[in-house]
Each structure stands twice: as C-alpha cells, then as structure tokens.
N, CA, C, O and the ligand as a Tripos MOL2 file, in Angstrom:
@<TRIPOS>MOLECULE
protein
  297   295    75     0     0
PROTEIN
NO_CHARGES

@<TRIPOS>ATOM
      1 N         -21.9860  142.6310   71.9450 N.3       1 MET1
      2 CA        -21.4100  143.1250   70.6720 C.3       1 MET1
      3 C         -20.9540  144.5630   70.8650 C.2       1 MET1
      4 O         -21.7630  145.4530   71.1270 O.2       1 MET1
      5 N         -19.6930  144.7740   70.7380 N.am      2 PRO2
      6 CA        -19.1570  146.1030   71.0800 C.3       2 PRO2
      7 C         -19.4130  147.1470   70.0190 C.2       2 PRO2
      8 O         -19.3690  146.8760   68.8190 O.2       2 PRO2
      9 N         -19.6770  148.3260   70.4890 N.am      3 ILE3
     10 CA        -19.7440  149.4890   69.6070 C.3       3 ILE3
     11 C         -18.6320  150.4310   70.0480 C.2       3 ILE3
     12 O         -18.5110  150.7750   71.2230 O.2       3 ILE3
     13 N         -17.8350  150.8330   69.0890 N.am      4 TYR4
     14 CA        -16.7210  151.7060   69.4070 C.3       4 TYR4
     15 C         -17.0050  153.1150   68.9180 C.2       4 TYR4
     16 O         -17.6480  153.3310   67.8910 O.2       4 TYR4
     17 N         -16.5100  154.0440   69.6770 N.am      5 GLU5
     18 CA        -16.6400  155.4370   69.2680 C.3       5 GLU5
     19 C         -15.2870  155.9080   68.7470 C.2       5 GLU5
     20 O         -14.2550  155.7470   69.3980 O.2       5 GLU5
     21 N         -15.3250  156.4840   67.5770 N.am      6 TYR6
     22 CA        -14.0950  156.9160   66.9330 C.3       6 TYR6
     23 C         -14.1190  158.4090   66.6780 C.2       6 TYR6
     24 O         -15.1740  159.0330   66.5610 O.2       6 TYR6
     25 N         -12.9240  158.9550   66.5960 N.am      7 ALA7
     26 CA        -12.7530  160.3170   66.1130 C.3       7 ALA7
     27 C         -11.8330  160.2510   64.9030 C.2       7 ALA7
     28 O         -10.7600  159.6510   64.9590 O.2       7 ALA7
     29 N         -12.2580  160.8660   63.8210 N.am      8 CYS8
     30 CA        -11.4960  160.8250   62.5840 C.3       8 CYS8
     31 C         -10.3470  161.8210   62.6490 C.2       8 CYS8
     32 O         -10.5270  162.9840   63.0100 O.2       8 CYS8
     33 N          -9.1600  161.3360   62.2900 N.am      9 HIS9
     34 CA         -8.0080  162.2380   62.2520 C.3       9 HIS9
     35 C          -8.0790  163.1660   61.0430 C.2       9 HIS9
     36 O          -7.4950  164.2500   61.0410 O.2       9 HIS9
     37 N          -8.7940  162.7310   60.0310 N.am     10 GLY10
     38 CA         -8.8260  163.5020   58.7930 C.3      10 GLY10
     39 C          -9.7050  164.7380   58.8950 C.2      10 GLY10
     40 O          -9.3000  165.8320   58.5020 O.2      10 GLY10
     41 N         -10.9250  164.5580   59.4320 N.am     11 CYS11
     42 CA        -11.8750  165.6680   59.4130 C.3      11 CYS11
     43 C         -12.4370  165.9760   60.7940 C.2      11 CYS11
     44 O         -13.1890  166.9360   60.9610 O.2      11 CYS11
     45 N         -12.0740  165.1660   61.7810 N.am     12 GLY12
     46 CA        -12.5220  165.4450   63.1250 C.3      12 GLY12
     47 C         -13.9030  164.9020   63.4560 C.2      12 GLY12
     48 O         -14.4090  165.0980   64.5610 O.2      12 GLY12
     49 N         -14.5040  164.2240   62.5010 N.am     13 GLN13
     50 CA        -15.8170  163.6470   62.7190 C.3      13 GLN13
     51 C         -15.7720  162.6030   63.8250 C.2      13 GLN13
     52 O         -14.8860  161.7490   63.8480 O.2      13 GLN13
     53 N         -16.7190  162.6740   64.7270 N.am     14 GLU14
     54 CA        -16.8460  161.6400   65.7370 C.3      14 GLU14
     55 C         -18.0540  160.7870   65.4050 C.2      14 GLU14
     56 O         -19.1180  161.3010   65.0600 O.2      14 GLU14
     57 N         -17.8780  159.4850   65.5120 N.am     15 PHE15
     58 CA        -18.9760  158.5970   65.1630 C.3      15 PHE15
     59 C         -18.8130  157.2920   65.9150 C.2      15 PHE15
     60 O         -17.7420  156.9680   66.4280 O.2      15 PHE15
     61 N         -19.9040  156.5590   65.9630 N.am     16 GLU16
     62 CA        -19.8660  155.2370   66.5710 C.3      16 GLU16
     63 C         -19.9120  154.2040   65.4700 C.2      16 GLU16
     64 O         -20.5860  154.3880   64.4560 O.2      16 GLU16
     65 N         -19.2000  153.1260   65.6720 N.am     17 ALA17
     66 CA        -19.1960  152.0670   64.6800 C.3      17 ALA17
     67 C         -19.2250  150.7250   65.3830 C.2      17 ALA17
     68 O         -18.5130  150.4860   66.3590 O.2      17 ALA17
     69 N         -20.0630  149.8690   64.8590 N.am     18 LEU18
     70 CA        -20.1080  148.4950   65.3400 C.3      18 LEU18
     71 C         -19.0560  147.7310   64.5470 C.2      18 LEU18
     72 O         -19.1690  147.5740   63.3320 O.2      18 LEU18
     73 N         -18.0430  147.2630   65.2470 N.am     19 VAL19
     74 CA        -16.8670  146.7430   64.5600 C.3      19 VAL19
     75 C         -16.7480  145.2460   64.7640 C.2      19 VAL19
     76 O         -16.7260  144.7490   65.8900 O.2      19 VAL19
     77 N         -16.6730  144.5500   63.6620 N.am     20 ARG20
     78 CA        -16.3910  143.1250   63.7130 C.3      20 ARG20
     79 C         -14.8950  142.9200   63.5060 C.2      20 ARG20
     80 O         -14.1730  143.8220   63.0790 O.2      20 ARG20
     81 N         -14.4630  141.7240   63.8160 N.am     21 ALA21
     82 CA        -13.0270  141.4470   63.7600 C.3      21 ALA21
     83 C         -12.4720  141.5630   62.3520 C.2      21 ALA21
     84 O         -11.2920  141.8670   62.1740 O.2      21 ALA21
     85 N         -13.2990  141.3270   61.3590 N.am     22 ASP22
     86 CA        -12.8050  141.3020   59.9850 C.3      22 ASP22
     87 C         -13.1710  142.5540   59.2090 C.2      22 ASP22
     88 O         -13.0890  142.5800   57.9810 O.2      22 ASP22
     89 N         -13.5680  143.5780   59.9200 N.am     23 THR23
     90 CA        -13.9070  144.8190   59.2350 C.3      23 THR23
     91 C         -13.0780  145.9700   59.7760 C.2      23 THR23
     92 O         -12.6970  145.9840   60.9460 O.2      23 THR23
     93 N         -12.8120  146.9110   58.9290 N.am     24 VAL24
     94 CA        -12.0810  148.1040   59.3310 C.3      24 VAL24
     95 C         -13.0320  149.2800   59.2610 C.2      24 VAL24
     96 O         -13.5820  149.5700   58.1990 O.2      24 VAL24
     97 N         -13.2310  149.9540   60.3640 N.am     25 PRO25
     98 CA        -14.1410  151.1010   60.3370 C.3      25 PRO25
     99 C         -13.5490  152.2530   59.5530 C.2      25 PRO25
    100 O         -12.3320  152.4330   59.5060 O.2      25 PRO25
    101 N         -14.4050  153.0100   58.9540 N.am     26 GLU26
    102 CA        -13.9370  154.2080   58.2520 C.3      26 GLU26
    103 C         -14.8650  155.3620   58.5710 C.2      26 GLU26
    104 O         -16.0140  155.1810   58.9730 O.2      26 GLU26
    105 N         -14.3330  156.5370   58.3810 N.am     27 CYS27
    106 CA        -15.0910  157.7410   58.6630 C.3      27 CYS27
    107 C         -16.2630  157.8560   57.6950 C.2      27 CYS27
    108 O         -16.0700  157.7280   56.4860 O.2      27 CYS27
    109 N         -17.4640  158.0930   58.1930 N.am     28 PRO28
    110 CA        -18.6280  158.2190   57.3080 C.3      28 PRO28
    111 C         -18.6060  159.5110   56.5040 C.2      28 PRO28
    112 O         -19.3450  159.6590   55.5310 O.2      28 PRO28
    113 N         -17.7700  160.4300   56.9090 N.am     29 THR29
    114 CA        -17.7330  161.7230   56.2300 C.3      29 THR29
    115 C         -16.6750  161.7540   55.1250 C.2      29 THR29
    116 O         -16.9650  162.1410   53.9930 O.2      29 THR29
    117 N         -15.4390  161.3430   55.4610 N.am     30 CYS30
    118 CA        -14.3610  161.4480   54.4800 C.3      30 CYS30
    119 C         -13.7840  160.0820   54.1180 C.2      30 CYS30
    120 O         -12.8760  159.9770   53.2940 O.2      30 CYS30
    121 N         -14.3240  159.0360   54.7470 N.am     31 HIS31
    122 CA        -13.9250  157.6520   54.4530 C.3      31 HIS31
    123 C         -12.4660  157.3650   54.7960 C.2      31 HIS31
    124 O         -11.8710  156.4120   54.2930 O.2      31 HIS31
    125 N         -11.9190  158.1820   55.6350 N.am     32 SER32
    126 CA        -10.5750  157.9000   56.1270 C.3      32 SER32
    127 C         -10.6260  156.7320   57.1070 C.2      32 SER32
    128 O         -11.6150  156.5440   57.8160 O.2      32 SER32
    129 N          -9.5590  155.9610   57.1370 N.am     33 THR33
    130 CA         -9.4450  154.9150   58.1460 C.3      33 THR33
    131 C          -8.4430  155.3110   59.2290 C.2      33 THR33
    132 O          -8.0750  154.5050   60.0840 O.2      33 THR33
    133 N          -8.0150  156.5660   59.1720 N.am     34 GLU34
    134 CA         -7.1240  157.0820   60.2130 C.3      34 GLU34
    135 C          -7.9880  157.5660   61.3670 C.2      34 GLU34
    136 O          -8.3670  158.7340   61.4380 O.2      34 GLU34
    137 N          -8.2870  156.6400   62.2660 N.am     35 LEU35
    138 CA         -9.2620  156.9170   63.3120 C.3      35 LEU35
    139 C          -8.6350  156.7410   64.6780 C.2      35 LEU35
    140 O          -7.7120  155.9500   64.8740 O.2      35 LEU35
    141 N          -9.1550  157.4890   65.5950 N.am     36 GLU36
    142 CA         -8.7510  157.3240   66.9780 C.3      36 GLU36
    143 C          -9.9040  156.6940   67.7340 C.2      36 GLU36
    144 O         -11.0140  157.2270   67.7390 O.2      36 GLU36
    145 N          -9.6490  155.5750   68.3660 N.am     37 LYS37
    146 CA        -10.6980  154.9300   69.1420 C.3      37 LYS37
    147 C         -10.8650  155.6810   70.4490 C.2      37 LYS37
    148 O          -9.9160  155.8500   71.2150 O.2      37 LYS37
    149 N         -12.0860  156.1270   70.6890 N.am     38 ARG38
    150 CA        -12.3080  156.9790   71.8470 C.3      38 ARG38
    151 C         -12.6930  156.1600   73.0720 C.2      38 ARG38
    152 O         -12.0730  156.2870   74.1280 O.2      38 ARG38
    153 N         -13.6780  155.3510   72.9370 N.am     39 LEU39
    154 CA        -14.1290  154.5370   74.0520 C.3      39 LEU39
    155 C         -15.0430  153.4640   73.5020 C.2      39 LEU39
    156 O         -15.4250  153.5050   72.3330 O.2      39 LEU39
    157 N         -15.3830  152.5360   74.3150 N.am     40 SER40
    158 CA        -16.3080  151.5140   73.8510 C.3      40 SER40
    159 C         -17.4840  151.4330   74.8020 C.2      40 SER40
    160 O         -17.3390  151.5410   76.0190 O.2      40 SER40
    161 N         -18.6200  151.2430   74.2280 N.am     41 VAL41
    162 CA        -19.8160  151.0160   75.0160 C.3      41 VAL41
    163 C         -20.4340  149.7190   74.5090 C.2      41 VAL41
    164 O         -20.0040  149.1720   73.4940 O.2      41 VAL41
    165 N         -21.4130  149.2470   75.1990 N.am     42 PHE42
    166 CA        -21.9910  147.9860   74.7950 C.3      42 PHE42
    167 C         -23.4230  148.1800   74.3470 C.2      42 PHE42
    168 O         -24.1820  148.9600   74.9220 O.2      42 PHE42
    169 N         -23.7620  147.4570   73.3170 N.am     43 ALA43
    170 CA        -25.0590  147.6440   72.6900 C.3      43 ALA43
    171 C         -26.1880  147.2090   73.6200 C.2      43 ALA43
    172 O         -27.2940  147.7480   73.5690 O.2      43 ALA43
    173 N         -25.8980  146.2410   74.4540 N.am     44 THR44
    174 CA        -26.9240  145.7190   75.3250 C.3      44 THR44
    175 C         -26.7060  146.2130   76.7490 C.2      44 THR44
    176 O         -25.7000  145.8970   77.3830 O.2      44 THR44
    177 N         -27.6300  146.9660   77.2240 N.am     45 ALA45
    178 CA        -27.5230  147.4520   78.5940 C.3      45 ALA45
    179 C         -27.5850  146.2780   79.5640 C.2      45 ALA45
    180 O         -28.3870  145.3590   79.4030 O.2      45 ALA45
    181 N         -26.7370  146.3290   80.5520 N.am     46 GLY46
    182 CA        -26.7310  145.2730   81.5450 C.3      46 GLY46
    183 C         -25.8630  144.0930   81.1730 C.2      46 GLY46
    184 O         -25.7820  143.1180   81.9190 O.2      46 GLY46
    185 N         -25.2100  144.1740   80.0180 N.am     47 ALA47
    186 CA        -24.2920  143.1100   79.6420 C.3      47 ALA47
    187 C         -23.0770  143.1350   80.5590 C.2      47 ALA47
    188 O         -22.7320  144.1790   81.1110 O.2      47 ALA47
    189 N         -22.4400  142.0010   80.7200 N.am     48 PRO48
    190 CA        -21.2440  141.9700   81.5580 C.3      48 PRO48
    191 C         -20.1950  142.9490   81.0500 C.2      48 PRO48
    192 O         -19.9600  143.0630   79.8470 O.2      48 PRO48
    193 N         -19.5870  143.6320   81.9620 N.am     49 THR49
    194 CA        -18.5840  144.6210   81.6010 C.3      49 THR49
    195 C         -17.2190  143.9530   81.5650 C.2      49 THR49
    196 O         -16.7970  143.3320   82.5400 O.2      49 THR49
    197 N         -16.5440  144.0810   80.4540 N.am     50 GLU50
    198 CA        -15.2310  143.4560   80.3120 C.3      50 GLU50
    199 C         -14.1260  144.3270   80.8880 C.2      50 GLU50
    200 O         -13.1400  143.8220   81.4250 O.2      50 GLU50
    201 N         -14.2920  145.6040   80.7760 N.am     51 ALA51
    202 CA        -13.2430  146.5020   81.2230 C.3      51 ALA51
    203 C         -13.4360  146.8530   82.6860 C.2      51 ALA51
    204 O         -14.5590  146.9820   83.1720 O.2      51 ALA51
    205 N         -12.3100  147.0060   83.3790 N.am     52 GLU52
    206 CA        -12.3820  147.4510   84.7530 C.3      52 GLU52
    207 C         -12.7810  148.9190   84.7830 C.2      52 GLU52
    208 O         -12.4160  149.6910   83.8970 O.2      52 GLU52
    209 N         -13.5260  149.2930   85.7980 N.am     53 PRO53
    210 CA        -13.8550  150.7100   85.9320 C.3      53 PRO53
    211 C         -12.5940  151.5440   86.0660 C.2      53 PRO53
    212 O         -11.6210  151.1200   86.6900 O.2      53 PRO53
    213 N         -12.6150  152.7070   85.4890 N.am     54 ALA54
    214 CA        -11.4540  153.5870   85.5610 C.3      54 ALA54
    215 C         -11.1420  153.9280   87.0110 C.2      54 ALA54
    216 O         -12.0400  154.1730   87.8160 O.2      54 ALA54
    217 N          -9.8730  153.9370   87.3220 N.am     55 GLY55
    218 CA         -9.4730  154.3230   88.6560 C.3      55 GLY55
    219 C          -9.2340  153.1520   89.5790 C.2      55 GLY55
    220 O          -8.5880  153.3030   90.6160 O.2      55 GLY55
    221 N          -9.7430  151.9860   89.2230 N.am     56 VAL56
    222 CA         -9.5020  150.8050   90.0430 C.3      56 VAL56
    223 C          -8.1010  150.2870   89.7790 C.2      56 VAL56
    224 O          -7.6620  150.2270   88.6310 O.2      56 VAL56
    225 N          -7.4090  149.9180   90.8240 N.am     57 GLY57
    226 CA         -6.0340  149.4560   90.6830 C.3      57 GLY57
    227 C          -5.9810  148.0360   90.1650 C.2      57 GLY57
    228 O          -5.6780  147.1020   90.9070 O.2      57 GLY57
    229 N          -6.2770  147.8790   88.8960 N.am     58 ALA58
    230 CA         -6.2510  146.5530   88.2910 C.3      58 ALA58
    231 C          -4.8320  146.1610   87.9710 C.2      58 ALA58
    232 O          -3.8940  146.9330   88.1740 O.2      58 ALA58
    233 N          -4.6850  144.9520   87.4670 N.am     59 CYS59
    234 CA         -3.3670  144.4640   87.0990 C.3      59 CYS59
    235 C          -2.7190  145.4030   86.0910 C.2      59 CYS59
    236 O          -3.3860  145.9850   85.2360 O.2      59 CYS59
    237 N          -1.4320  145.5340   86.2100 N.am     60 GLY60
    238 CA         -0.7030  146.4840   85.3870 C.3      60 GLY60
    239 C          -0.2430  147.6690   86.2130 C.2      60 GLY60
    240 O           0.6820  148.3860   85.8320 O.2      60 GLY60
    241 N          -0.8980  147.8690   87.3490 N.am     61 SER61
    242 CA         -0.5140  148.9880   88.1930 C.3      61 SER61
    243 C          -0.2540  148.5520   89.6270 C.2      61 SER61
    244 O          -0.0660  149.3910   90.5080 O.2      61 SER61
    245 N          -0.2430  147.2700   89.8620 N.am     62 CYS62
    246 CA         -0.1130  146.7850   91.2380 C.3      62 CYS62
    247 C           1.3240  146.4830   91.6130 C.2      62 CYS62
    248 O           1.6270  146.2730   92.7870 O.2      62 CYS62
    249 N           2.2210  146.4590   90.6250 N.am     63 GLY63
    250 CA          3.6220  146.1860   90.9220 C.3      63 GLY63
    251 C           3.8960  144.7250   91.2020 C.2      63 GLY63
    252 O           4.9000  144.3980   91.8340 O.2      63 GLY63
    253 N           3.0420  143.8550   90.7550 N.am     64 HIS64
    254 CA          3.2700  142.4270   90.9540 C.3      64 HIS64
    255 C           4.5700  141.9930   90.2710 C.2      64 HIS64
    256 O           4.8150  142.3670   89.1250 O.2      64 HIS64
    257 N           5.4080  141.2040   90.9640 N.am     65 PRO65
    258 CA          6.6970  140.8210   90.3620 C.3      65 PRO65
    259 C           6.5600  139.9750   89.1050 C.2      65 PRO65
    260 O           7.5050  139.8600   88.3240 O.2      65 PRO65
    261 N           5.3930  139.3860   88.9080 N.am     66 GLY66
    262 CA          5.1840  138.5880   87.7100 C.3      66 GLY66
    263 C           4.9780  139.4240   86.4630 C.2      66 GLY66
    264 O           4.9190  138.8920   85.3540 O.2      66 GLY66
    265 N           4.8710  140.7110   86.6370 N.am     67 GLY67
    266 CA          4.6940  141.5960   85.4990 C.3      67 GLY67
    267 C           3.2590  142.0600   85.3990 C.2      67 GLY67
    268 O           2.3820  141.5900   86.1240 O.2      67 GLY67
    269 N           3.0340  142.9860   84.4950 N.am     68 PRO68
    270 CA          1.6800  143.5180   84.3220 C.3      68 PRO68
    271 C           0.6820  142.4110   84.0050 C.2      68 PRO68
    272 O           0.9080  141.5970   83.1090 O.2      68 PRO68
    273 N          -0.3820  142.3870   84.7190 N.am     69 GLY69
    274 CA         -1.4210  141.4040   84.4750 C.3      69 GLY69
    275 C          -1.2840  140.1480   85.3010 C.2      69 GLY69
    276 O          -2.2100  139.3390   85.3660 O.2      69 GLY69
    277 N          -0.1120  139.9720   85.9480 N.am     70 ALA70
    278 CA          0.1370  138.7280   86.6690 C.3      70 ALA70
    279 C          -0.8330  138.5380   87.8260 C.2      70 ALA70
    280 O          -1.2180  137.4150   88.1530 O.2      70 ALA70
    281 N          -1.2180  139.6400   88.4350 N.am     71 CYS71
    282 CA         -2.0730  139.5230   89.6040 C.3      71 CYS71
    283 C          -3.5010  139.1900   89.2330 C.2      71 CYS71
    284 O          -4.2790  138.7440   90.0760 O.2      71 CYS71
    285 N          -3.8490  139.4040   87.9840 N.am     72 GLY72
    286 CA         -5.2370  139.2240   87.5740 C.3      72 GLY72
    287 C          -5.5610  137.8110   87.1230 C.2      72 GLY72
    288 O          -6.7220  137.4910   86.8670 O.2      72 GLY72
    289 N          -4.5560  136.9720   87.0240 N.am     73 TRP73
    290 CA         -4.7940  135.6140   86.5340 C.3      73 TRP73
    291 C          -5.3620  134.7760   87.6580 C.2      73 TRP73
    292 O          -4.8880  134.8260   88.7940 O.2      73 TRP73
    293 N          -6.3500  134.0310   87.3380 N.am     74 SER74
    294 CA         -6.9340  133.1660   88.3580 C.3      74 SER74
    295 C          -7.3770  131.8690   87.7430 C.2      74 SER74
    296 O          -7.8980  131.0010   88.4430 O.2      74 SER74
    297 ZN        -13.2050  161.9090   58.4250 Zn       75 ZN75
@<TRIPOS>BOND
     1     1     2 1
     2     2     3 1
     3     3     4 2
     4     3     5 am
     5     5     6 1
     6     6     7 1
     7     7     8 2
     8     7     9 am
     9     9    10 1
    10    10    11 1
    11    11    12 2
    12    11    13 am
    13    13    14 1
    14    14    15 1
    15    15    16 2
    16    15    17 am
    17    17    18 1
    18    18    19 1
    19    19    20 2
    20    19    21 am
    21    21    22 1
    22    22    23 1
    23    23    24 2
    24    23    25 am
    25    25    26 1
    26    26    27 1
    27    27    28 2
    28    27    29 am
    29    29    30 1
    30    30    31 1
    31    31    32 2
    32    31    33 am
    33    33    34 1
    34    34    35 1
    35    35    36 2
    36    35    37 am
    37    37    38 1
    38    38    39 1
    39    39    40 2
    40    39    41 am
    41    41    42 1
    42    42    43 1
    43    43    44 2
    44    43    45 am
    45    45    46 1
    46    46    47 1
    47    47    48 2
    48    47    49 am
    49    49    50 1
    50    50    51 1
    51    51    52 2
    52    51    53 am
    53    53    54 1
    54    54    55 1
    55    55    56 2
    56    55    57 am
    57    57    58 1
    58    58    59 1
    59    59    60 2
    60    59    61 am
    61    61    62 1
    62    62    63 1
    63    63    64 2
    64    63    65 am
    65    65    66 1
    66    66    67 1
    67    67    68 2
    68    67    69 am
    69    69    70 1
    70    70    71 1
    71    71    72 2
    72    71    73 am
    73    73    74 1
    74    74    75 1
    75    75    76 2
    76    75    77 am
    77    77    78 1
    78    78    79 1
    79    79    80 2
    80    79    81 am
    81    81    82 1
    82    82    83 1
    83    83    84 2
    84    83    85 am
    85    85    86 1
    86    86    87 1
    87    87    88 2
    88    87    89 am
    89    89    90 1
    90    90    91 1
    91    91    92 2
    92    91    93 am
    93    93    94 1
    94    94    95 1
    95    95    96 2
    96    95    97 am
    97    97    98 1
    98    98    99 1
    99    99   100 2
   100    99   101 am
   101   101   102 1
   102   102   103 1
   103   103   104 2
   104   103   105 am
   105   105   106 1
   106   106   107 1
   107   107   108 2
   108   107   109 am
   109   109   110 1
   110   110   111 1
   111   111   112 2
   112   111   113 am
   113   113   114 1
   114   114   115 1
   115   115   116 2
   116   115   117 am
   117   117   118 1
   118   118   119 1
   119   119   120 2
   120   119   121 am
   121   121   122 1
   122   122   123 1
   123   123   124 2
   124   123   125 am
   125   125   126 1
   126   126   127 1
   127   127   128 2
   128   127   129 am
   129   129   130 1
   130   130   131 1
   131   131   132 2
   132   131   133 am
   133   133   134 1
   134   134   135 1
   135   135   136 2
   136   135   137 am
   137   137   138 1
   138   138   139 1
   139   139   140 2
   140   139   141 am
   141   141   142 1
   142   142   143 1
   143   143   144 2
   144   143   145 am
   145   145   146 1
   146   146   147 1
   147   147   148 2
   148   147   149 am
   149   149   150 1
   150   150   151 1
   151   151   152 2
   152   151   153 am
   153   153   154 1
   154   154   155 1
   155   155   156 2
   156   155   157 am
   157   157   158 1
   158   158   159 1
   159   159   160 2
   160   159   161 am
   161   161   162 1
   162   162   163 1
   163   163   164 2
   164   163   165 am
   165   165   166 1
   166   166   167 1
   167   167   168 2
   168   167   169 am
   169   169   170 1
   170   170   171 1
   171   171   172 2
   172   171   173 am
   173   173   174 1
   174   174   175 1
   175   175   176 2
   176   175   177 am
   177   177   178 1
   178   178   179 1
   179   179   180 2
   180   179   181 am
   181   181   182 1
   182   182   183 1
   183   183   184 2
   184   183   185 am
   185   185   186 1
   186   186   187 1
   187   187   188 2
   188   187   189 am
   189   189   190 1
   190   190   191 1
   191   191   192 2
   192   191   193 am
   193   193   194 1
   194   194   195 1
   195   195   196 2
   196   195   197 am
   197   197   198 1
   198   198   199 1
   199   199   200 2
   200   199   201 am
   201   201   202 1
   202   202   203 1
   203   203   204 2
   204   203   205 am
   205   205   206 1
   206   206   207 1
   207   207   208 2
   208   207   209 am
   209   209   210 1
   210   210   211 1
   211   211   212 2
   212   211   213 am
   213   213   214 1
   214   214   215 1
   215   215   216 2
   216   215   217 am
   217   217   218 1
   218   218   219 1
   219   219   220 2
   220   219   221 am
   221   221   222 1
   222   222   223 1
   223   223   224 2
   224   223   225 am
   225   225   226 1
   226   226   227 1
   227   227   228 2
   228   227   229 am
   229   229   230 1
   230   230   231 1
   231   231   232 2
   232   231   233 am
   233   233   234 1
   234   234   235 1
   235   235   236 2
   236   235   237 am
   237   237   238 1
   238   238   239 1
   239   239   240 2
   240   239   241 am
   241   241   242 1
   242   242   243 1
   243   243   244 2
   244   243   245 am
   245   245   246 1
   246   246   247 1
   247   247   248 2
   248   247   249 am
   249   249   250 1
   250   250   251 1
   251   251   252 2
   252   251   253 am
   253   253   254 1
   254   254   255 1
   255   255   256 2
   256   255   257 am
   257   257   258 1
   258   258   259 1
   259   259   260 2
   260   259   261 am
   261   261   262 1
   262   262   263 1
   263   263   264 2
   264   263   265 am
   265   265   266 1
   266   266   267 1
   267   267   268 2
   268   267   269 am
   269   269   270 1
   270   270   271 1
   271   271   272 2
   272   271   273 am
   273   273   274 1
   274   274   275 1
   275   275   276 2
   276   275   277 am
   277   277   278 1
   278   278   279 1
   279   279   280 2
   280   279   281 am
   281   281   282 1
   282   282   283 1
   283   283   284 2
   284   283   285 am
   285   285   286 1
   286   286   287 1
   287   287   288 2
   288   287   289 am
   289   289   290 1
   290   290   291 1
   291   291   292 2
   292   291   293 am
   293   293   294 1
   294   294   295 1
   295   295   296 2
@<TRIPOS>SUBSTRUCTURE
     1 MET1         2 RESIDUE 1 A MET
     2 PRO2         6 RESIDUE 1 A PRO
     3 ILE3        10 RESIDUE 1 A ILE
     4 TYR4        14 RESIDUE 1 A TYR
     5 GLU5        18 RESIDUE 1 A GLU
     6 TYR6        22 RESIDUE 1 A TYR
     7 ALA7        26 RESIDUE 1 A ALA
     8 CYS8        30 RESIDUE 1 A CYS
     9 HIS9        34 RESIDUE 1 A HIS
    10 GLY10       38 RESIDUE 1 A GLY
    11 CYS11       42 RESIDUE 1 A CYS
    12 GLY12       46 RESIDUE 1 A GLY
    13 GLN13       50 RESIDUE 1 A GLN
    14 GLU14       54 RESIDUE 1 A GLU
    15 PHE15       58 RESIDUE 1 A PHE
    16 GLU16       62 RESIDUE 1 A GLU
    17 ALA17       66 RESIDUE 1 A ALA
    18 LEU18       70 RESIDUE 1 A LEU
    19 VAL19       74 RESIDUE 1 A VAL
    20 ARG20       78 RESIDUE 1 A ARG
    21 ALA21       82 RESIDUE 1 A ALA
    22 ASP22       86 RESIDUE 1 A ASP
    23 THR23       90 RESIDUE 1 A THR
    24 VAL24       94 RESIDUE 1 A VAL
    25 PRO25       98 RESIDUE 1 A PRO
    26 GLU26      102 RESIDUE 1 A GLU
    27 CYS27      106 RESIDUE 1 A CYS
    28 PRO28      110 RESIDUE 1 A PRO
    29 THR29      114 RESIDUE 1 A THR
    30 CYS30      118 RESIDUE 1 A CYS
    31 HIS31      122 RESIDUE 1 A HIS
    32 SER32      126 RESIDUE 1 A SER
    33 THR33      130 RESIDUE 1 A THR
    34 GLU34      134 RESIDUE 1 A GLU
    35 LEU35      138 RESIDUE 1 A LEU
    36 GLU36      142 RESIDUE 1 A GLU
    37 LYS37      146 RESIDUE 1 A LYS
    38 ARG38      150 RESIDUE 1 A ARG
    39 LEU39      154 RESIDUE 1 A LEU
    40 SER40      158 RESIDUE 1 A SER
    41 VAL41      162 RESIDUE 1 A VAL
    42 PHE42      166 RESIDUE 1 A PHE
    43 ALA43      170 RESIDUE 1 A ALA
    44 THR44      174 RESIDUE 1 A THR
    45 ALA45      178 RESIDUE 1 A ALA
    46 GLY46      182 RESIDUE 1 A GLY
    47 ALA47      186 RESIDUE 1 A ALA
    48 PRO48      190 RESIDUE 1 A PRO
    49 THR49      194 RESIDUE 1 A THR
    50 GLU50      198 RESIDUE 1 A GLU
    51 ALA51      202 RESIDUE 1 A ALA
    52 GLU52      206 RESIDUE 1 A GLU
    53 PRO53      210 RESIDUE 1 A PRO
    54 ALA54      214 RESIDUE 1 A ALA
    55 GLY55      218 RESIDUE 1 A GLY
    56 VAL56      222 RESIDUE 1 A VAL
    57 GLY57      226 RESIDUE 1 A GLY
    58 ALA58      230 RESIDUE 1 A ALA
    59 CYS59      234 RESIDUE 1 A CYS
    60 GLY60      238 RESIDUE 1 A GLY
    61 SER61      242 RESIDUE 1 A SER
    62 CYS62      246 RESIDUE 1 A CYS
    63 GLY63      250 RESIDUE 1 A GLY
    64 HIS64      254 RESIDUE 1 A HIS
    65 PRO65      258 RESIDUE 1 A PRO
    66 GLY66      262 RESIDUE 1 A GLY
    67 GLY67      266 RESIDUE 1 A GLY
    68 PRO68      270 RESIDUE 1 A PRO
    69 GLY69      274 RESIDUE 1 A GLY
    70 ALA70      278 RESIDUE 1 A ALA
    71 CYS71      282 RESIDUE 1 A CYS
    72 GLY72      286 RESIDUE 1 A GLY
    73 TRP73      290 RESIDUE 1 A TRP
    74 SER74      294 RESIDUE 1 A SER
    75 ZN75       297 GROUP 0 **** ****
C-alpha cells in the first residue's frame, strides 16, 4: 500500500498521505489539493519494489526502436 509524500503548492507544507485510487489527497494545513508529489515509499518494509532504482538504465532511456518501454516487456 503506497504512501506518497507531497509538498503543498499553497503553503509549502510537506506531508505524507496514504492515497487510494478514489481519494484525492489534500494539504492538512490549508486543505489545498494543489500538491506536488515528491516521492513514494512503501508502508511495509521489504515489500517488492515497483520502481527501478534511480540511475539504472531502464526502458525509456535505452533507445529501443520500439519506443520507450519496449525493452522492458517480457
Ligand atoms: Zn497547504
């Protein structure tokens, strides 16, 4: 279950929010929904990591003729 870290554009508040698909996070300070998603972490340590580690040449940067992501399909 993902927890996202946001920064509020309205007041600059940074906070973490557990976001479901049908909910819109809002700033706990000013209740703005103008948020910048900073990063995501996972609530359960040791859970499978969905995102590639930064710096790894994953699909999208390999120049595969099939287009971005083509090399990652298996
Ligand atoms: Zn705010």
